[in-house]
C-alpha positions as CSV (number, residue, x, y, z in Angstrom):
1,M,2.4,-16.7,-15.5
2,Q,1.9,-13.7,-17.4
3,P,-0.4,-10.6,-16.4
4,E,-3.4,-9.9,-19.5
5,S,-2.8,-7.0,-21.5
6,C,-4.4,-3.8,-20.6
7,K,-4.6,-0.4,-21.0
8,S,-3.1,0.6,-17.5
9,R,-2.1,-0.9,-14.4
10,L,-2.0,0.0,-10.9
11,I,1.0,-1.5,-8.8
12,V,1.1,-1.3,-5.2
13,M,4.0,-2.1,-3.5
14,D,4.6,-2.7,0.6
15,G,8.2,-2.4,0.0
16,K,11.2,-1.5,-2.8
17,L,10.9,-3.8,-6.0
18,S,13.7,-4.3,-8.4
19,P,13.0,-3.0,-11.7
20,A,13.2,-6.3,-12.8
21,A,10.2,-7.3,-10.8
22,I,8.2,-4.4,-11.7
23,K,8.6,-5.3,-15.3
24,S,7.7,-8.8,-14.7
25,L,4.6,-7.3,-13.3
26,A,4.3,-4.5,-15.9
27,L,3.8,-7.2,-18.6
28,G,1.1,-6.2,-20.9
29,A,0.7,-2.9,-19.7
30,E,0.6,0.1,-22.2
31,K,0.9,2.7,-19.1
32,I,1.6,1.7,-15.2
33,T,1.2,3.4,-11.8
34,L,3.5,3.0,-9.2
35,L,2.9,3.3,-5.4
36,Q,5.0,2.6,-2.5
37,Y,3.5,2.1,1.0
38,G,5.9,4.7,3.3
39,D,7.0,6.6,0.3
40,L,5.8,10.0,1.0
41,Y,7.9,11.8,-1.7
42,G,7.9,9.3,-4.9
43,K,11.3,7.9,-4.5
44,I,11.1,4.8,-6.7
45,D,13.8,5.2,-9.2
46,L,12.4,5.9,-12.2
47,E,15.3,6.0,-14.1
48,A,16.2,2.3,-13.2
49,V,12.4,1.4,-13.7
50,Q,12.4,3.2,-17.6
51,A,15.7,1.5,-18.3
52,V,14.0,-1.8,-18.1
53,L,10.8,-0.9,-19.5
54,P,11.8,1.4,-22.4
55,G,8.9,3.3,-24.4
56,L,6.4,2.9,-21.7
57,Q,4.6,5.3,-19.8
58,I,5.8,5.4,-16.1
59,E,3.6,7.4,-13.3
60,I,5.0,7.2,-9.7
61,E,2.1,8.7,-7.1
62,H,2.8,8.9,-3.3
63,G,1.1,9.6,-0.1
64,R,1.0,13.4,-1.1
65,S,0.9,13.7,-4.8
66,R,-3.1,14.0,-5.1
67,I,-4.0,15.6,-1.6
68,D,-2.3,19.0,0.4
69,R,-1.8,17.7,3.9
70,F,-3.3,20.8,5.7
71,Q,-7.0,20.2,3.7
72,Q,-9.8,18.3,5.6
73,Q,-9.6,15.8,2.9
74,Y,-6.6,14.7,4.3
75,F,-7.6,14.0,7.9
76,D,-10.9,12.7,6.5
77,I,-8.8,10.0,4.5
78,H,-6.7,9.4,8.0
79,R,-10.3,9.0,9.6
80,K,-11.5,6.6,7.5
81,T,-8.3,4.6,7.1
82,L,-8.4,4.5,11.0
83,E,-12.2,3.3,11.0
84,A,-11.3,0.8,8.7
85,A,-8.4,-0.4,10.1
86,E,-10.5,-0.9,13.4
87,T,-13.2,-2.6,11.7
88,L,-10.7,-4.7,10.2
89,I,-8.9,-5.8,13.8
90,D,-12.2,-5.9,15.3
91,G,-13.5,-8.7,13.3
92,F,-10.2,-10.4,13.2
93,I,-10.4,-10.3,17.3
94,K,-13.9,-11.5,17.3
95,G,-13.0,-14.3,14.9
96,T,-9.9,-16.0,16.7
97,P,-10.7,-16.3,20.0
98,W,-7.5,-17.8,20.6
99,I,-5.6,-15.1,20.0
100,E,-4.7,-14.0,23.3
101,T,-2.9,-17.6,24.1
102,L,-0.8,-17.0,21.3
103,V,-0.1,-13.4,21.1
104,P,2.8,-12.7,24.1
105,W,1.9,-8.6,24.1
106,H,-1.8,-9.5,23.9
107,T,-3.3,-7.5,26.9
108,G,-5.5,-4.9,25.9
109,L,-6.0,-6.8,22.5
110,R,-9.6,-6.4,23.2
111,Q,-9.5,-2.9,24.5
112,R,-9.7,1.0,22.2
113,P,-7.4,1.8,21.5
114,Y,-5.6,-1.0,20.8
115,T,-2.3,-1.4,23.0
116,R,1.0,-3.3,23.1
117,G,0.6,-4.7,26.8
Protein backbone atom coordinates (compact mmCIF):
# COMPACT_ATOMS: atom_id res chain seq x y z
CA MET A 1 0.00 0.00 0.00
CA GLN A 2 1.37 3.40 -0.97
CA PRO A 3 0.00 6.81 0.06
CA GLU A 4 -1.57 8.86 -2.73
CA SER A 5 0.28 11.78 -4.30
CA CYS A 6 -0.29 15.13 -2.68
CA LYS A 7 1.20 18.59 -2.44
CA SER A 8 1.59 18.55 1.34
CA ARG A 9 1.29 15.86 4.01
CA LEU A 10 1.13 16.25 7.78
CA ILE A 11 2.64 13.32 9.67
CA VAL A 12 1.60 13.31 13.33
CA MET A 13 3.57 10.94 15.55
CA ASP A 14 2.84 9.83 19.08
CA GLY A 15 6.46 8.73 19.51
CA LYS A 16 9.72 8.57 17.64
CA LEU A 17 9.62 7.09 14.16
CA SER A 18 12.66 5.95 12.24
CA PRO A 19 13.63 7.94 9.14
CA ALA A 20 12.70 4.85 7.09
CA ALA A 21 9.18 4.84 8.57
CA ILE A 22 8.82 8.57 7.89
CA LYS A 23 10.01 7.97 4.32
CA SER A 24 7.30 5.37 3.75
CA LEU A 25 4.64 7.78 5.05
CA ALA A 26 6.04 10.63 2.93
CA LEU A 27 5.92 8.78 -0.39
CA GLY A 28 3.98 10.78 -2.97
CA ALA A 29 4.17 14.09 -1.10
CA GLU A 30 5.89 17.20 -2.43
CA LYS A 31 6.31 18.54 1.10
CA ILE A 32 5.91 17.04 4.58
CA THR A 33 5.35 18.53 8.00
CA LEU A 34 6.34 16.44 11.01
CA LEU A 35 4.66 16.88 14.39
CA GLN A 36 5.55 14.66 17.32
CA TYR A 37 3.48 14.68 20.52
CA GLY A 38 5.56 15.38 23.59
CA ASP A 39 8.25 17.14 21.57
CA LEU A 40 7.90 20.74 22.66
CA TYR A 41 11.07 21.92 20.98
CA GLY A 42 11.25 20.20 17.56
CA LYS A 43 14.00 17.70 18.44
CA ILE A 44 13.29 15.37 15.51
CA ASP A 45 16.56 14.47 13.76
CA LEU A 46 16.03 16.53 10.61
CA GLU A 47 19.37 15.52 9.06
CA ALA A 48 18.53 11.82 9.34
CA VAL A 49 15.13 12.37 7.72
CA GLN A 50 16.64 14.51 4.96
CA ALA A 51 19.18 11.77 4.28
CA VAL A 52 16.41 9.33 3.31
CA LEU A 53 14.28 12.00 1.59
CA PRO A 54 16.75 14.15 -0.35
CA GLY A 55 15.20 17.12 -2.11
CA LEU A 56 11.88 16.90 -0.25
CA GLN A 57 10.79 20.00 1.66
CA ILE A 58 10.51 19.02 5.33
CA GLU A 59 9.11 21.17 8.12
CA ILE A 60 9.14 20.28 11.79
CA GLU A 61 6.42 21.71 14.00
CA HIS A 62 6.14 21.41 17.75
CA GLY A 63 3.97 22.60 20.61
CA ARG A 64 5.69 25.96 20.81
CA SER A 65 6.28 26.66 17.14
CA ARG A 66 3.06 28.53 16.51
CA ILE A 67 2.07 30.07 19.78
CA ASP A 68 3.71 31.86 22.65
CA ARG A 69 3.03 30.05 25.92
CA PHE A 70 2.22 33.32 27.67
CA GLN A 71 -0.55 34.35 25.29
CA GLN A 72 -4.23 33.90 26.11
CA GLN A 73 -4.47 31.71 23.00
CA TYR A 74 -2.15 29.20 24.66
CA PHE A 75 -4.39 28.91 27.72
CA ASP A 76 -7.51 28.75 25.53
CA ILE A 77 -6.04 25.83 23.59
CA HIS A 78 -5.35 23.96 26.83
CA ARG A 79 -8.85 24.66 28.12
CA LYS A 80 -10.43 23.48 24.86
CA THR A 81 -8.23 20.38 24.85
CA LEU A 82 -9.31 19.57 28.41
CA GLU A 83 -12.98 20.05 27.48
CA ALA A 84 -12.60 17.78 24.44
CA ALA A 85 -10.86 15.12 26.53
CA GLU A 86 -13.59 15.27 29.18
CA THR A 87 -16.28 14.94 26.51
CA LEU A 88 -14.56 11.89 25.02
CA ILE A 89 -14.00 10.30 28.42
CA ASP A 90 -17.60 10.98 29.50
CA GLY A 91 -18.92 9.33 26.34
CA PHE A 92 -16.63 6.36 26.77
CA ILE A 93 -17.55 5.83 30.41
CA LYS A 94 -21.28 6.16 29.73
CA GLY A 95 -21.01 3.72 26.84
CA THR A 96 -19.07 1.13 28.84
CA PRO A 97 -20.86 0.54 32.15
CA TRP A 98 -18.75 -2.60 32.69
CA ILE A 99 -15.48 -0.66 32.83
CA GLU A 100 -15.48 -0.38 36.61
CA THR A 101 -15.30 -4.17 36.89
CA LEU A 102 -12.24 -4.39 34.63
CA VAL A 103 -10.20 -1.35 35.65
CA PRO A 104 -8.58 -1.89 39.06
CA TRP A 105 -8.17 1.83 39.77
CA HIS A 106 -11.77 2.68 38.86
CA THR A 107 -12.53 4.61 42.07
CA GLY A 108 -13.69 8.07 41.05
CA LEU A 109 -13.91 7.20 37.36
CA ARG A 110 -17.40 8.65 37.12
CA GLN A 111 -16.47 11.81 39.04
CA ARG A 112 -14.81 15.03 37.95
CA PRO A 113 -11.99 15.63 38.05
CA TYR A 114 -11.15 12.08 37.13
CA THR A 115 -8.98 10.35 39.70
CA ARG A 116 -7.01 7.14 39.82
CA GLY A 117 -8.34 5.55 43.02
